[in-house]
mmCIF file of the C-alpha atoms, coordinates in Angstrom:
data_MODEL
# 
_entry.id   MODEL 
# 
loop_
_atom_site.group_PDB 
_atom_site.id 
_atom_site.type_symbol 
_atom_site.label_atom_id 
_atom_site.label_alt_id 
_atom_site.label_comp_id 
_atom_site.label_asym_id 
_atom_site.label_entity_id 
_atom_site.label_seq_id 
_atom_site.pdbx_PDB_ins_code 
_atom_site.Cartn_x 
_atom_site.Cartn_y 
_atom_site.Cartn_z 
_atom_site.occupancy 
_atom_site.B_iso_or_equiv 
_atom_site.pdbx_formal_charge 
_atom_site.auth_seq_id 
_atom_site.auth_comp_id 
_atom_site.auth_asym_id 
_atom_site.auth_atom_id 
_atom_site.pdbx_PDB_model_num 
ATOM 1   C CA . MET A 1 1   ? -77.373 -36.170 -32.142 1.00 0.00 ? 1   MET A CA 1 
ATOM 2   C CA . ILE A 1 2   ? -74.113 -37.320 -30.482 1.00 0.00 ? 2   ILE A CA 1 
ATOM 3   C CA . PHE A 1 3   ? -72.768 -37.972 -33.604 1.00 0.00 ? 3   PHE A CA 1 
ATOM 4   C CA . CYS A 1 4   ? -73.525 -34.412 -34.904 1.00 0.00 ? 4   CYS A CA 1 
ATOM 5   C CA . VAL A 1 5   ? -71.904 -32.839 -31.878 1.00 0.00 ? 5   VAL A CA 1 
ATOM 6   C CA . MET A 1 6   ? -68.799 -34.965 -32.188 1.00 0.00 ? 6   MET A CA 1 
ATOM 7   C CA . LYS A 1 7   ? -68.589 -33.849 -35.765 1.00 0.00 ? 7   LYS A CA 1 
ATOM 8   C CA . ILE A 1 8   ? -68.630 -30.179 -35.005 1.00 0.00 ? 8   ILE A CA 1 
ATOM 9   C CA . PHE A 1 9   ? -66.317 -30.624 -32.111 1.00 0.00 ? 9   PHE A CA 1 
ATOM 10  C CA . VAL A 1 10  ? -63.741 -32.277 -34.467 1.00 0.00 ? 10  VAL A CA 1 
ATOM 11  C CA . LEU A 1 11  ? -64.188 -29.694 -37.244 1.00 0.00 ? 11  LEU A CA 1 
ATOM 12  C CA . VAL A 1 12  ? -63.551 -27.013 -34.339 1.00 0.00 ? 12  VAL A CA 1 
ATOM 13  C CA . ILE A 1 13  ? -60.311 -28.592 -33.431 1.00 0.00 ? 13  ILE A CA 1 
ATOM 14  C CA . CYS A 1 14  ? -59.208 -28.873 -36.830 1.00 0.00 ? 14  CYS A CA 1 
ATOM 15  C CA . ALA A 1 15  ? -60.003 -25.506 -37.668 1.00 0.00 ? 15  ALA A CA 1 
ATOM 16  C CA . VAL A 1 16  ? -58.134 -24.291 -34.366 1.00 0.00 ? 16  VAL A CA 1 
ATOM 17  C CA . LEU A 1 17  ? -55.022 -26.522 -35.388 1.00 0.00 ? 17  LEU A CA 1 
ATOM 18  C CA . SER A 1 18  ? -55.218 -25.087 -38.854 1.00 0.00 ? 18  SER A CA 1 
ATOM 19  C CA . LEU A 1 19  ? -55.341 -21.430 -37.565 1.00 0.00 ? 19  LEU A CA 1 
ATOM 20  C CA . SER A 1 20  ? -52.395 -22.189 -35.340 1.00 0.00 ? 20  SER A CA 1 
ATOM 21  C CA . ILE A 1 21  ? -50.298 -23.678 -38.032 1.00 0.00 ? 21  ILE A CA 1 
ATOM 22  C CA . LEU A 1 22  ? -51.017 -20.757 -40.335 1.00 0.00 ? 22  LEU A CA 1 
ATOM 23  C CA . ALA A 1 23  ? -50.157 -18.148 -37.594 1.00 0.00 ? 23  ALA A CA 1 
ATOM 24  C CA . ALA A 1 24  ? -46.833 -19.976 -36.787 1.00 0.00 ? 24  ALA A CA 1 
ATOM 25  C CA . GLY A 1 25  ? -45.850 -19.923 -40.325 1.00 0.00 ? 25  GLY A CA 1 
ATOM 26  C CA . CYS A 1 26  ? -46.383 -16.094 -40.766 1.00 0.00 ? 26  CYS A CA 1 
ATOM 27  C CA . THR A 1 27  ? -43.857 -15.113 -38.066 1.00 0.00 ? 27  THR A CA 1 
ATOM 28  C CA . THR A 1 28  ? -40.418 -14.440 -39.102 1.00 0.00 ? 28  THR A CA 1 
ATOM 29  C CA . PRO A 1 29  ? -37.769 -16.270 -37.223 1.00 0.00 ? 29  PRO A CA 1 
ATOM 30  C CA . ALA A 1 30  ? -35.202 -14.551 -34.969 1.00 0.00 ? 30  ALA A CA 1 
ATOM 31  C CA . PRO A 1 31  ? -31.840 -13.865 -36.642 1.00 0.00 ? 31  PRO A CA 1 
ATOM 32  C CA . VAL A 1 32  ? -29.137 -16.483 -35.703 1.00 0.00 ? 32  VAL A CA 1 
ATOM 33  C CA . THR A 1 33  ? -25.866 -15.017 -34.738 1.00 0.00 ? 33  THR A CA 1 
ATOM 34  C CA . PRO A 1 34  ? -23.239 -17.245 -35.207 1.00 0.00 ? 34  PRO A CA 1 
ATOM 35  C CA . THR A 1 35  ? -20.855 -17.963 -31.885 1.00 0.00 ? 35  THR A CA 1 
ATOM 36  C CA . THR A 1 36  ? -17.285 -17.355 -32.383 1.00 0.00 ? 36  THR A CA 1 
ATOM 37  C CA . THR A 1 37  ? -14.782 -17.356 -29.531 1.00 0.00 ? 37  THR A CA 1 
ATOM 38  C CA . VAL A 1 38  ? -12.352 -14.557 -29.592 1.00 0.00 ? 38  VAL A CA 1 
ATOM 39  C CA . PRO A 1 39  ? -9.353  -14.981 -27.562 1.00 0.00 ? 39  PRO A CA 1 
ATOM 40  C CA . THR A 1 40  ? -8.604  -12.466 -24.729 1.00 0.00 ? 40  THR A CA 1 
ATOM 41  C CA . THR A 1 41  ? -5.696  -11.335 -23.024 1.00 0.00 ? 41  THR A CA 1 
ATOM 42  C CA . VAL A 1 42  ? -6.007  -10.184 -19.328 1.00 0.00 ? 42  VAL A CA 1 
ATOM 43  C CA . VAL A 1 43  ? -3.714  -7.409  -18.781 1.00 0.00 ? 43  VAL A CA 1 
ATOM 44  C CA . THR A 1 44  ? -2.867  -6.671  -14.943 1.00 0.00 ? 44  THR A CA 1 
ATOM 45  C CA . VAL A 1 45  ? -2.109  -3.141  -14.386 1.00 0.00 ? 45  VAL A CA 1 
ATOM 46  C CA . PRO A 1 46  ? -0.276  -2.627  -11.068 1.00 0.00 ? 46  PRO A CA 1 
ATOM 47  C CA . THR A 1 47  ? -2.194  -0.013  -8.896  1.00 0.00 ? 47  THR A CA 1 
ATOM 48  C CA . THR A 1 48  ? 0.816   1.004   -7.031  1.00 0.00 ? 48  THR A CA 1 
ATOM 49  C CA . PRO A 1 49  ? 4.301   1.360   -7.979  1.00 0.00 ? 49  PRO A CA 1 
ATOM 50  C CA . ALA A 1 50  ? 7.098   -1.048  -6.512  1.00 0.00 ? 50  ALA A CA 1 
ATOM 51  C CA . PRO A 1 51  ? 8.403   0.547   -3.478  1.00 0.00 ? 51  PRO A CA 1 
ATOM 52  C CA . LEU A 1 52  ? 11.937  2.010   -3.745  1.00 0.00 ? 52  LEU A CA 1 
ATOM 53  C CA . THR A 1 53  ? 14.781  0.282   -1.910  1.00 0.00 ? 53  THR A CA 1 
ATOM 54  C CA . ASP A 1 54  ? 18.148  1.278   -1.012  1.00 0.00 ? 54  ASP A CA 1 
ATOM 55  C CA . PRO A 1 55  ? 20.489  -1.666  0.065   1.00 0.00 ? 55  PRO A CA 1 
ATOM 56  C CA . ALA A 1 56  ? 23.066  0.679   2.012   1.00 0.00 ? 56  ALA A CA 1 
ATOM 57  C CA . LEU A 1 57  ? 19.920  1.786   4.258   1.00 0.00 ? 57  LEU A CA 1 
ATOM 58  C CA . ILE A 1 58  ? 18.943  -1.631  5.246   1.00 0.00 ? 58  ILE A CA 1 
ATOM 59  C CA . GLY A 1 59  ? 20.181  -2.731  8.695   1.00 0.00 ? 59  GLY A CA 1 
ATOM 60  C CA . LYS A 1 60  ? 20.796  -1.724  12.105  1.00 0.00 ? 60  LYS A CA 1 
ATOM 61  C CA . TRP A 1 61  ? 22.207  1.759   13.065  1.00 0.00 ? 61  TRP A CA 1 
ATOM 62  C CA . ASN A 1 62  ? 23.398  3.221   16.502  1.00 0.00 ? 62  ASN A CA 1 
ATOM 63  C CA . LEU A 1 63  ? 22.566  6.920   17.069  1.00 0.00 ? 63  LEU A CA 1 
ATOM 64  C CA . LYS A 1 64  ? 25.794  8.952   17.548  1.00 0.00 ? 64  LYS A CA 1 
ATOM 65  C CA . GLY A 1 65  ? 23.970  12.142  18.317  1.00 0.00 ? 65  GLY A CA 1 
ATOM 66  C CA . GLY A 1 66  ? 22.043  14.949  16.799  1.00 0.00 ? 66  GLY A CA 1 
ATOM 67  C CA . ILE A 1 67  ? 21.284  18.725  16.586  1.00 0.00 ? 67  ILE A CA 1 
ATOM 68  C CA . LEU A 1 68  ? 17.784  20.076  17.075  1.00 0.00 ? 68  LEU A CA 1 
ATOM 69  C CA . GLY A 1 69  ? 16.846  23.293  15.427  1.00 0.00 ? 69  GLY A CA 1 
ATOM 70  C CA . GLY A 1 70  ? 20.234  23.762  13.795  1.00 0.00 ? 70  GLY A CA 1 
ATOM 71  C CA . SER A 1 71  ? 21.983  24.361  17.338  1.00 0.00 ? 71  SER A CA 1 
ATOM 72  C CA . THR A 1 72  ? 20.795  22.294  20.222  1.00 0.00 ? 72  THR A CA 1 
ATOM 73  C CA . PRO A 1 73  ? 22.769  19.039  20.572  1.00 0.00 ? 73  PRO A CA 1 
ATOM 74  C CA . VAL A 1 74  ? 20.910  15.903  21.420  1.00 0.00 ? 74  VAL A CA 1 
ATOM 75  C CA . ILE A 1 75  ? 22.768  13.892  24.317  1.00 0.00 ? 75  ILE A CA 1 
ATOM 76  C CA . THR A 1 76  ? 22.278  10.329  23.848  1.00 0.00 ? 76  THR A CA 1 
ATOM 77  C CA . ASN A 1 77  ? 23.064  7.335   26.234  1.00 0.00 ? 77  ASN A CA 1 
ATOM 78  C CA . GLY A 1 78  ? 24.725  5.538   23.272  1.00 0.00 ? 78  GLY A CA 1 
ATOM 79  C CA . GLN A 1 79  ? 21.864  2.657   23.416  1.00 0.00 ? 79  GLN A CA 1 
ATOM 80  C CA . VAL A 1 80  ? 19.463  4.349   20.852  1.00 0.00 ? 80  VAL A CA 1 
ATOM 81  C CA . THR A 1 81  ? 19.038  2.025   17.734  1.00 0.00 ? 81  THR A CA 1 
ATOM 82  C CA . LEU A 1 82  ? 17.285  2.220   14.392  1.00 0.00 ? 82  LEU A CA 1 
ATOM 83  C CA . THR A 1 83  ? 16.847  -0.933  12.069  1.00 0.00 ? 83  THR A CA 1 
ATOM 84  C CA . PHE A 1 84  ? 15.590  -0.450  8.679   1.00 0.00 ? 84  PHE A CA 1 
ATOM 85  C CA . ASN A 1 85  ? 13.890  -3.366  6.976   1.00 0.00 ? 85  ASN A CA 1 
ATOM 86  C CA . ASN A 1 86  ? 13.303  -4.347  3.279   1.00 0.00 ? 86  ASN A CA 1 
ATOM 87  C CA . ASP A 1 87  ? 9.630   -4.359  3.513   1.00 0.00 ? 87  ASP A CA 1 
ATOM 88  C CA . GLY A 1 88  ? 9.295   -0.585  4.483   1.00 0.00 ? 88  GLY A CA 1 
ATOM 89  C CA . THR A 1 89  ? 9.206   -1.059  8.275   1.00 0.00 ? 89  THR A CA 1 
ATOM 90  C CA . LEU A 1 90  ? 11.593  0.311   10.929  1.00 0.00 ? 90  LEU A CA 1 
ATOM 91  C CA . SER A 1 91  ? 12.051  -0.436  14.579  1.00 0.00 ? 91  SER A CA 1 
ATOM 92  C CA . GLY A 1 92  ? 14.480  0.100   17.227  1.00 0.00 ? 92  GLY A CA 1 
ATOM 93  C CA . PHE A 1 93  ? 15.363  1.157   20.848  1.00 0.00 ? 93  PHE A CA 1 
ATOM 94  C CA . GLY A 1 94  ? 14.733  4.762   22.035  1.00 0.00 ? 94  GLY A CA 1 
ATOM 95  C CA . GLY A 1 95  ? 16.828  4.871   24.999  1.00 0.00 ? 95  GLY A CA 1 
ATOM 96  C CA . CYS A 1 96  ? 13.634  3.586   27.336  1.00 0.00 ? 96  CYS A CA 1 
ATOM 97  C CA . ASN A 1 97  ? 11.055  2.174   25.106  1.00 0.00 ? 97  ASN A CA 1 
ATOM 98  C CA . ASN A 1 98  ? 11.149  -0.162  21.870  1.00 0.00 ? 98  ASN A CA 1 
ATOM 99  C CA . TYR A 1 99  ? 9.458   1.492   18.820  1.00 0.00 ? 99  TYR A CA 1 
ATOM 100 C CA . ASN A 1 100 ? 8.488   0.700   15.364  1.00 0.00 ? 100 ASN A CA 1 
ATOM 101 C CA . GLY A 1 101 ? 6.912   2.199   12.291  1.00 0.00 ? 101 GLY A CA 1 
ATOM 102 C CA . LYS A 1 102 ? 7.137   2.743   8.464   1.00 0.00 ? 102 LYS A CA 1 
ATOM 103 C CA . TYR A 1 103 ? 9.223   4.371   5.933   1.00 0.00 ? 103 TYR A CA 1 
ATOM 104 C CA . VAL A 1 104 ? 8.948   5.311   2.306   1.00 0.00 ? 104 VAL A CA 1 
ATOM 105 C CA . LEU A 1 105 ? 11.657  6.366   0.016   1.00 0.00 ? 105 LEU A CA 1 
ATOM 106 C CA . THR A 1 106 ? 10.529  9.002   -2.200  1.00 0.00 ? 106 THR A CA 1 
ATOM 107 C CA . GLY A 1 107 ? 12.953  8.773   -4.860  1.00 0.00 ? 107 GLY A CA 1 
ATOM 108 C CA . GLN A 1 108 ? 13.778  12.340  -4.943  1.00 0.00 ? 108 GLN A CA 1 
ATOM 109 C CA . THR A 1 109 ? 17.236  13.501  -4.345  1.00 0.00 ? 109 THR A CA 1 
ATOM 110 C CA . THR A 1 110 ? 18.241  16.984  -2.868  1.00 0.00 ? 110 THR A CA 1 
ATOM 111 C CA . GLU A 1 111 ? 21.582  18.554  -1.764  1.00 0.00 ? 111 GLU A CA 1 
ATOM 112 C CA . PHE A 1 112 ? 21.035  17.228  1.653   1.00 0.00 ? 112 PHE A CA 1 
ATOM 113 C CA . GLY A 1 113 ? 20.463  13.544  0.270   1.00 0.00 ? 113 GLY A CA 1 
ATOM 114 C CA . LYS A 1 114 ? 17.816  11.045  -0.703  1.00 0.00 ? 114 LYS A CA 1 
ATOM 115 C CA . GLY A 1 115 ? 14.126  11.538  0.073   1.00 0.00 ? 115 GLY A CA 1 
ATOM 116 C CA . ILE A 1 116 ? 12.472  9.600   2.689   1.00 0.00 ? 116 ILE A CA 1 
ATOM 117 C CA . SER A 1 117 ? 9.182   9.876   4.860   1.00 0.00 ? 117 SER A CA 1 
ATOM 118 C CA . ILE A 1 118 ? 9.122   8.165   8.371   1.00 0.00 ? 118 ILE A CA 1 
ATOM 119 C CA . GLY A 1 119 ? 6.223   7.552   10.429  1.00 0.00 ? 119 GLY A CA 1 
ATOM 120 C CA . PRO A 1 120 ? 4.104   7.324   12.460  1.00 0.00 ? 120 PRO A CA 1 
ATOM 121 C CA . ILE A 1 121 ? 6.214   5.956   15.255  1.00 0.00 ? 121 ILE A CA 1 
ATOM 122 C CA . ALA A 1 122 ? 4.699   3.658   17.761  1.00 0.00 ? 122 ALA A CA 1 
ATOM 123 C CA . SER A 1 123 ? 6.329   2.770   20.901  1.00 0.00 ? 123 SER A CA 1 
ATOM 124 C CA . THR A 1 124 ? 5.896   0.910   24.261  1.00 0.00 ? 124 THR A CA 1 
ATOM 125 C CA . LYS A 1 125 ? 4.940   3.571   27.026  1.00 0.00 ? 125 LYS A CA 1 
ATOM 126 C CA . MET A 1 126 ? 7.452   3.072   30.082  1.00 0.00 ? 126 MET A CA 1 
ATOM 127 C CA . TYR A 1 127 ? 8.734   6.171   31.771  1.00 0.00 ? 127 TYR A CA 1 
ATOM 128 C CA . CYS A 1 128 ? 12.329  6.332   32.411  1.00 0.00 ? 128 CYS A CA 1 
ATOM 129 C CA . ALA A 1 129 ? 13.490  9.755   34.186  1.00 0.00 ? 129 ALA A CA 1 
ATOM 130 C CA . ASP A 1 130 ? 16.933  9.879   32.738  1.00 0.00 ? 130 ASP A CA 1 
ATOM 131 C CA . THR A 1 131 ? 15.995  9.387   29.173  1.00 0.00 ? 131 THR A CA 1 
ATOM 132 C CA . SER A 1 132 ? 12.070  9.966   28.562  1.00 0.00 ? 132 SER A CA 1 
ATOM 133 C CA . ASN A 1 133 ? 12.678  13.441  27.419  1.00 0.00 ? 133 ASN A CA 1 
ATOM 134 C CA . ALA A 1 134 ? 15.514  12.841  25.065  1.00 0.00 ? 134 ALA A CA 1 
ATOM 135 C CA . GLU A 1 135 ? 13.655  9.940   23.612  1.00 0.00 ? 135 GLU A CA 1 
ATOM 136 C CA . THR A 1 136 ? 10.767  12.110  22.967  1.00 0.00 ? 136 THR A CA 1 
ATOM 137 C CA . SER A 1 137 ? 12.721  14.510  20.843  1.00 0.00 ? 137 SER A CA 1 
ATOM 138 C CA . TYR A 1 138 ? 14.385  11.655  19.155  1.00 0.00 ? 138 TYR A CA 1 
ATOM 139 C CA . PHE A 1 139 ? 10.912  10.364  18.160  1.00 0.00 ? 139 PHE A CA 1 
ATOM 140 C CA . ASN A 1 140 ? 9.784   13.703  17.092  1.00 0.00 ? 140 ASN A CA 1 
ATOM 141 C CA . VAL A 1 141 ? 12.909  14.525  14.954  1.00 0.00 ? 141 VAL A CA 1 
ATOM 142 C CA . LEU A 1 142 ? 12.785  10.867  13.407  1.00 0.00 ? 142 LEU A CA 1 
ATOM 143 C CA . GLN A 1 143 ? 9.231   11.336  12.216  1.00 0.00 ? 143 GLN A CA 1 
ATOM 144 C CA . ASN A 1 144 ? 10.030  14.694  10.559  1.00 0.00 ? 144 ASN A CA 1 
ATOM 145 C CA . THR A 1 145 ? 12.913  13.327  8.803   1.00 0.00 ? 145 THR A CA 1 
ATOM 146 C CA . ASN A 1 146 ? 12.756  13.858  4.832   1.00 0.00 ? 146 ASN A CA 1 
ATOM 147 C CA . THR A 1 147 ? 16.287  13.159  3.801   1.00 0.00 ? 147 THR A CA 1 
ATOM 148 C CA . TYR A 1 148 ? 19.130  10.956  4.558   1.00 0.00 ? 148 TYR A CA 1 
ATOM 149 C CA . SER A 1 149 ? 22.720  10.655  3.155   1.00 0.00 ? 149 SER A CA 1 
ATOM 150 C CA . ILE A 1 150 ? 25.129  7.654   3.861   1.00 0.00 ? 150 ILE A CA 1 
ATOM 151 C CA . THR A 1 151 ? 28.717  7.753   3.428   1.00 0.00 ? 151 THR A CA 1 
ATOM 152 C CA . ASN A 1 152 ? 30.777  4.696   4.264   1.00 0.00 ? 152 ASN A CA 1 
ATOM 153 C CA . ASN A 1 153 ? 29.209  3.467   7.498   1.00 0.00 ? 153 ASN A CA 1 
ATOM 154 C CA . SER A 1 154 ? 27.661  6.790   8.622   1.00 0.00 ? 154 SER A CA 1 
ATOM 155 C CA . MET A 1 155 ? 24.162  8.190   8.045   1.00 0.00 ? 155 MET A CA 1 
ATOM 156 C CA . LEU A 1 156 ? 23.069  11.841  8.496   1.00 0.00 ? 156 LEU A CA 1 
ATOM 157 C CA . THR A 1 157 ? 19.103  12.391  8.576   1.00 0.00 ? 157 THR A CA 1 
ATOM 158 C CA . ARG A 1 158 ? 17.709  15.749  8.153   1.00 0.00 ? 158 ARG A CA 1 
ATOM 159 C CA . SER A 1 159 ? 14.168  17.479  8.506   1.00 0.00 ? 159 SER A CA 1 
ATOM 160 C CA . THR A 1 160 ? 12.825  20.627  7.212   1.00 0.00 ? 160 THR A CA 1 
ATOM 161 C CA . GLY A 1 161 ? 13.434  22.273  10.867  1.00 0.00 ? 161 GLY A CA 1 
ATOM 162 C CA . LEU A 1 162 ? 17.049  21.817  10.493  1.00 0.00 ? 162 LEU A CA 1 
ATOM 163 C CA . ASP A 1 163 ? 17.091  18.895  12.934  1.00 0.00 ? 163 ASP A CA 1 
ATOM 164 C CA . GLN A 1 164 ? 19.847  16.217  12.247  1.00 0.00 ? 164 GLN A CA 1 
ATOM 165 C CA . LEU A 1 165 ? 20.606  12.733  13.539  1.00 0.00 ? 165 LEU A CA 1 
ATOM 166 C CA . SER A 1 166 ? 23.856  11.085  12.996  1.00 0.00 ? 166 SER A CA 1 
ATOM 167 C CA . PHE A 1 167 ? 24.105  7.271   12.911  1.00 0.00 ? 167 PHE A CA 1 
ATOM 168 C CA . THR A 1 168 ? 26.856  4.525   12.668  1.00 0.00 ? 168 THR A CA 1 
ATOM 169 C CA . LYS A 1 169 ? 25.919  1.085   10.877  1.00 0.00 ? 169 LYS A CA 1 
ATOM 170 C CA . VAL A 1 170 ? 26.257  -1.843  13.215  1.00 0.00 ? 170 VAL A CA 1 
# 
């Protein structure tokens, strides 16, 4: 009896194995895609153009004077300075406070000079009774500047409101 059960068991196992082999042989193999390495070139596209520079602008300038609104003269105490750096930053002394900011050369040229955008201006917050009003006017005019022209060691800046500042290079 045990021998009969063993025979049936072996036959069942053989039948299962045979069916498995047959089933495996009936499937189609997945296509093999040959692998090839394609050389690639990485192209770096700059997201912003290189900033414009003007070597004549770079350096320290002393304010000689200015005109507000086309007719009101700006009185200075001879201490106001403006320094343009190669990295697009500027700094200076406004008569009472130190200040700094950024500038961008626009690349445009008008009848009044080359295009520039200045600001915002940040400064220390001291109050000087003699110079605070003039310094505030200077900062406002400086931030509204949109053109500059340089002849020899003199620079003239202008805004759309006809404000002008005149500087001498140190």
